[in-house]
C-alpha positions as CSV (number, residue, x, y, z in Angstrom):
1,M,0.1,-0.2,-0.1
2,S,1.4,3.4,-1.1
3,S,0.6,6.5,0.7
4,K,0.8,9.7,-0.9
5,A,2.2,12.6,1.1
6,L,3.4,16.2,0.3
7,S,7.0,16.5,-0.5
8,P,9.4,18.6,1.5
9,I,9.8,21.4,-1.3
10,F,6.1,21.9,-1.8
11,A,5.4,21.9,2.1
12,A,8.2,24.7,2.6
13,I,6.4,26.8,-0.3
14,L,3.0,26.1,1.6
15,L,4.5,27.5,5.0
16,I,6.3,30.5,3.0
17,G,2.8,31.6,1.8
18,I,1.1,31.0,4.6
19,S,3.4,33.3,6.6
20,F,3.4,35.7,4.0
21,V,-0.5,36.0,4.0
22,A,-0.4,36.3,8.1
23,A,2.3,39.1,8.0
24,T,0.6,41.3,5.6
25,A,-2.7,41.1,7.5
26,I,-1.3,42.2,10.4
27,Y,0.5,44.8,8.5
28,I,-2.9,46.0,7.4
29,F,-4.6,45.8,10.7
30,T,-1.4,47.5,12.1
31,M,-1.1,50.6,9.5
32,S,-5.0,51.1,9.5
33,T,-4.6,51.7,13.4
34,T,-2.1,54.2,13.5
35,K,-3.1,56.1,10.6
36,E,-6.4,56.6,12.5
37,R,-4.6,58.0,15.6
38,T,-2.2,60.1,13.7
39,S,-4.7,61.5,11.4
40,A,-7.1,62.8,13.6
41,K,-7.0,66.5,14.6
42,P,-5.7,67.8,17.8
43,E,-8.6,69.2,19.8
44,Y,-7.3,72.0,22.4
45,V,-9.4,72.6,25.2
46,G,-11.1,76.4,24.7
47,G,-9.7,77.0,21.2
48,S,-12.4,78.4,19.1
49,F,-13.1,81.8,17.1
50,R,-15.4,82.8,14.2
51,I,-15.5,85.2,11.5
52,E,-17.7,88.0,12.4
53,S,-17.7,90.2,9.2
54,V,-16.1,90.5,5.9
55,K,-16.0,93.5,3.3
56,L,-13.8,94.3,0.2
57,V,-11.8,97.7,0.4
58,D,-9.7,98.9,-2.2
59,D,-9.1,95.2,-3.8
60,R,-8.6,93.8,-0.4
61,L,-10.7,91.8,2.0
62,V,-11.0,93.3,5.5
63,F,-12.6,90.9,7.9
64,C,-13.3,90.9,11.8
65,V,-12.2,87.8,13.6
66,R,-13.2,87.2,17.5
67,N,-11.8,84.6,19.8
68,T,-14.8,82.7,21.4
69,G,-12.6,80.4,23.4
70,G,-10.1,80.8,26.4
71,T,-6.9,80.4,24.9
72,P,-4.6,82.8,22.8
73,L,-5.0,82.0,18.9
74,K,-2.4,83.4,16.1
75,I,-4.0,83.3,12.8
76,S,-1.3,81.7,10.5
77,D,-3.1,81.5,7.1
78,V,-6.1,82.9,5.1
79,Y,-7.7,81.2,2.1
80,L,-10.3,82.6,-0.3
81,K,-11.9,80.7,-2.9
82,E,-14.7,81.1,-5.7
83,Q,-17.1,78.4,-4.4
84,S,-17.2,76.9,-7.8
85,G,-13.5,76.0,-7.5
86,T,-12.4,77.9,-10.6
87,W,-9.6,79.9,-8.6
88,H,-8.4,80.7,-5.1
89,Q,-6.0,82.7,-3.3
90,H,-3.5,82.1,-0.2
91,F,-2.5,85.1,2.1
92,S,0.1,83.7,4.4
93,R,0.4,85.6,7.9
94,G,3.3,87.9,6.4
95,Q,0.7,88.9,3.8
96,L,-1.8,90.1,6.5
97,I,-2.2,93.6,8.2
98,F,-3.3,92.9,11.9
99,S,-5.3,95.9,13.4
100,D,-3.2,94.8,16.9
101,D,-0.5,92.2,17.3
102,G,-2.4,89.2,15.2
103,V,-3.0,87.3,18.4
104,L,-6.4,87.1,19.3
105,E,-6.1,87.0,23.1
106,P,-10.2,85.3,24.8
107,A,-13.1,87.6,23.7
108,E,-10.8,89.9,22.1
109,V,-11.7,91.0,18.2
110,E,-8.9,91.9,15.8
111,Q,-9.6,93.5,12.1
112,V,-7.6,91.7,9.5
113,T,-6.8,92.9,6.2
114,T,-5.6,90.6,3.3
115,G,-2.6,91.6,0.7
116,K,-4.3,92.7,-2.8
117,L,-6.7,90.3,-4.5
118,Q,-5.6,88.7,-7.8
119,H,-9.1,88.2,-9.0
120,N,-12.1,90.4,-8.8
121,I,-15.2,89.5,-6.6
122,Y,-18.5,89.8,-8.6
123,E,-22.0,90.3,-6.9
124,K,-23.9,87.2,-8.2
125,F,-20.7,84.8,-7.3
126,Y,-20.3,82.7,-4.0
127,Y,-17.2,83.0,-2.1
128,E,-15.5,81.3,0.9
129,L,-12.8,82.6,3.2
130,K,-10.8,80.4,5.6
131,I,-8.9,81.0,8.3
132,V,-6.3,78.7,9.9
133,C,-4.7,79.2,13.3
134,K,-1.4,78.1,14.3
135,M,-3.0,75.4,16.5
136,G,-4.6,74.1,13.5
137,L,-8.2,75.6,14.3
138,E,-9.7,76.8,11.0
139,A,-13.1,79.5,10.7
140,V,-14.9,79.0,7.3
141,Y,-17.1,82.3,6.3
142,P,-19.2,81.7,3.3
143,F,-20.2,85.0,1.4
144,K,-22.0,86.2,-1.9
145,G,-20.1,88.7,-3.7
146,E,-22.8,91.5,-3.4
147,E,-22.5,91.2,0.9
148,V,-19.0,92.5,0.5
149,L,-19.3,95.1,-2.1
């Protein structure tokens, strides 16, 4: 009577394949768990602000920002985009003019003026102004062109 068994070479290849599949499953699980932890936005206790008004003055946007939280905030970037997505403009902190020092203390309101706009603001178009603070907080203010002209 002859019994058939796996050859040692085939058994070794099978063990390597099983090990590869197990290692891949562990890698995928670990990376997805790590990504969830590192991609979450940090939360700051008491950190929040809002844009209260926006107007256009001499081809520059002038807006008022209020710190509604309990910690000082420093504006780092301002983005303006036309909501259809045809254009946008970025202003770094160096391109902004602050009515005070650019650091919003709790409950403080500060007026901020952007650099000169590269595009016209039209009455019938919709726009979005986004302000970003050093801490990663953001405030977005959607508006129609006629509201700021």
